[in-house]
C-alpha positions in Angstrom: 17.4 -24.2 -22.3 16.6 -21.4 -24.7 17.1 -17.7 -24.4 16.2 -15.9 -21.2 12.8 -14.2 -21.4 12.7 -10.5 -22.1 11.6 -8.5 -19.1 9.0 -5.9 -19.8 7.6 -3.1 -17.8 4.4 -3.6 -15.9 3.4 0.0 -16.6 3.4 2.6 -19.3 4.6 6.1 -18.9 2.1 8.9 -19.4 2.1 10.6 -22.8 2.7 14.0 -21.3 5.3 13.6 -18.6 5.3 17.2 -17.5 1.6 17.8 -17.4 1.0 20.1 -14.4 -2.4 18.8 -13.3 -1.3 15.1 -13.5 1.9 15.8 -11.6 -0.1 17.5 -8.8 -2.5 14.6 -8.5 0.2 12.0 -8.6 2.3 13.9 -6.0 -0.6 14.0 -3.7 -1.2 10.2 -4.1 2.5 9.6 -3.6 2.5 11.5 -0.3 -0.7 10.0 0.9 0.3 6.4 0.3 4.0 6.8 1.1 5.1 5.6 -2.3 8.8 5.6 -3.4 8.3 7.0 -6.8 5.7 7.7 -9.5 6.3 4.3 -11.1 4.4 2.7 -8.3 1.4 4.8 -9.2 1.8 4.0 -12.9 1.7 0.3 -12.1 -1.5 0.7 -10.2 -3.0 2.7 -13.0 -2.1 0.0 -15.5 -3.7 -2.7 -13.3 -6.8 -0.6 -13.2 -6.8 0.0 -16.9 -6.6 -3.8 -17.5 -9.7 -4.4 -15.4 -11.6 -1.5 -16.9 -10.7 -2.6 -20.5 -12.0 -6.1 -19.8 -15.2 -4.6 -18.2 -15.8 -2.5 -21.3 -15.3 -5.5 -23.5 -17.8 -7.5 -21.5 -20.4 -4.7 -21.7 -20.1 -4.8 -25.5 -21.1 -8.5 -25.6 -24.6 -9.9 -25.7 -26.2 -10.8 -22.4 -25.7 -14.6 -22.8 -22.0 -14.2 -23.7 -21.4 -11.7 -20.8 -22.9 -14.1 -18.2 -20.4 -16.8 -19.2 -17.3 -14.5 -19.1 -17.9 -11.9 -16.4 -17.3 -14.4 -13.5 -13.5 -14.4 -14.2 -13.0 -10.7 -14.0 -15.4 -10.2 -11.0 -13.9 -13.1 -9.1 -10.3 -11.7 -9.4 -11.3 -8.3 -8.2 -13.4 -9.8 -5.3 -10.6 -12.0 -4.2 -8.3 -9.0 -4.1 -10.9 -7.0 -2.1 -11.1 -4.2 -4.7 -14.9 -4.6 -5.2 -17.7 -5.9 -3.0 -19.3 -9.3 -3.3 -22.5 -7.9 -4.9 -20.7 -5.7 -7.4 -21.4 -5.9 -11.1 -19.4 -5.3 -14.3 -20.6 -1.7 -14.4 -19.1 -1.1 -10.9 -15.6 -1.9 -12.3 -15.8 1.2 -14.5 -16.2 3.4 -11.4 -13.0 2.2 -9.7 -10.2 4.7 -9.1 -6.5 4.3 -8.5 -7.1 4.8 -4.8 -9.1 1.6 -4.7 -6.0 -0.3 -6.0 -3.5 1.5 -3.8 -5.6 0.7 -0.7 -4.9 -3.0 -1.3 -1.1 -2.7 -1.1 0.6 -4.3 1.8 2.1 -1.0 2.9 -1.4 0.6 3.2 -3.0 -2.5 4.8 -0.3 -2.5 7.6 -1.0 1.1 8.4 -4.8 0.7 8.3 -4.5 -2.4 10.6 -2.5 -0.4 13.1 0.8 -2.3 12.9 2.6 0.9 12.1 2.1 4.5 13.0 3.0 6.2 9.7 3.1 5.2 6.1 7.0 5.5 6.0 7.2 3.3 9.1 4.9 0.8 7.5 7.2 0.6 4.4 10.3 0.3 6.6 8.8 -2.5 8.7 7.9 -4.4 5.5 11.3 -4.0 3.8 13.2 -5.0 7.0 11.2 -8.2 7.4 9.0 -7.4 10.4 5.6 -8.1 8.7 4.3 -11.5 7.8 1.3 -12.6 5.8 0.0 -16.1 6.5 3.1 -16.7 8.7 5.4 -16.0 5.8 7.6 -12.9 5.8 6.8 -10.5 3.0 9.3 -7.8 2.3 7.6 -6.2 -0.8 5.6 -3.1 0.1 3.6 -3.3 -3.2 2.4 -6.8 -2.5 -1.4 -6.9 -3.2 -3.1 -8.3 -0.1 -6.2 -10.3 -0.9 -9.3 -10.1 1.3 -8.6 -13.6 2.7 -5.0 -12.7 3.7 -5.9 -9.5 5.4 -6.8 -11.2 8.6 -3.4 -12.9 8.8 -1.3 -9.7 8.7 0.9 -9.5 11.8 4.4 -8.7 13.1 6.8 -11.5 12.4 9.2 -10.5 15.1 8.7 -8.6 18.4 9.2 -4.9 17.8 8.9 -2.0 20.2 7.3 0.9 18.3 7.1 3.3 21.3 9.9 5.8 21.4 10.8 6.7 24.9 13.3 9.5 25.4 15.4 9.2 28.5 18.3 11.6 29.0 21.8 10.1 29.5 22.9 9.8 33.1 25.6 12.4 32.5 23.0 14.9 31.4 21.0 14.3 34.6 24.0 15.1 36.7 24.8 18.2 34.7 21.3 19.6 35.1 21.4 18.9 38.9 24.7 20.8 39.2 23.4 23.8 37.2 20.6 24.4 39.6 21.6 26.3 42.8 20.7 24.5 46.0 17.8 26.1 47.9 18.3 27.0 51.5 15.7 25.7 53.9 13.5 28.4 55.4 13.7 28.8 59.2 
């Protein structure tokens, strides 16, 4: 059996937690992408750091060695839809956190038009109304690959239109409040 594995964070905290500029940037990203907390941004940043670190390592290799190893990194990022098909290793260095956040399920649902707001998108996902490849996914941070993007849909019928109709008692009250008009002779 053995000991249970030790769970580790998928992110690292910034060195200066109370840096005013960084907080302003992260707050703007949090509002734009409807994120729950800053940790979701930090996870995206660490994923981006991994890819950029690998790209810098590949650029330091000789041309022959780079050709052998660059396919792995480029294939992963192409599969996720973060970079285009004709992108090179140098293009990985120009990626931003927004490129990674755009591939989240929460963002893809909104961009596809299955929800009207980012908050509604998150709510639909967590309540099990969104499916990917005919499987319900209830994790807003799920990274949608380029191949899966076409299979996003509602898993259950849902009415997103909000129609306000006053209660029948309210209609009667308003009718009584208006004085009856006398017909003109």
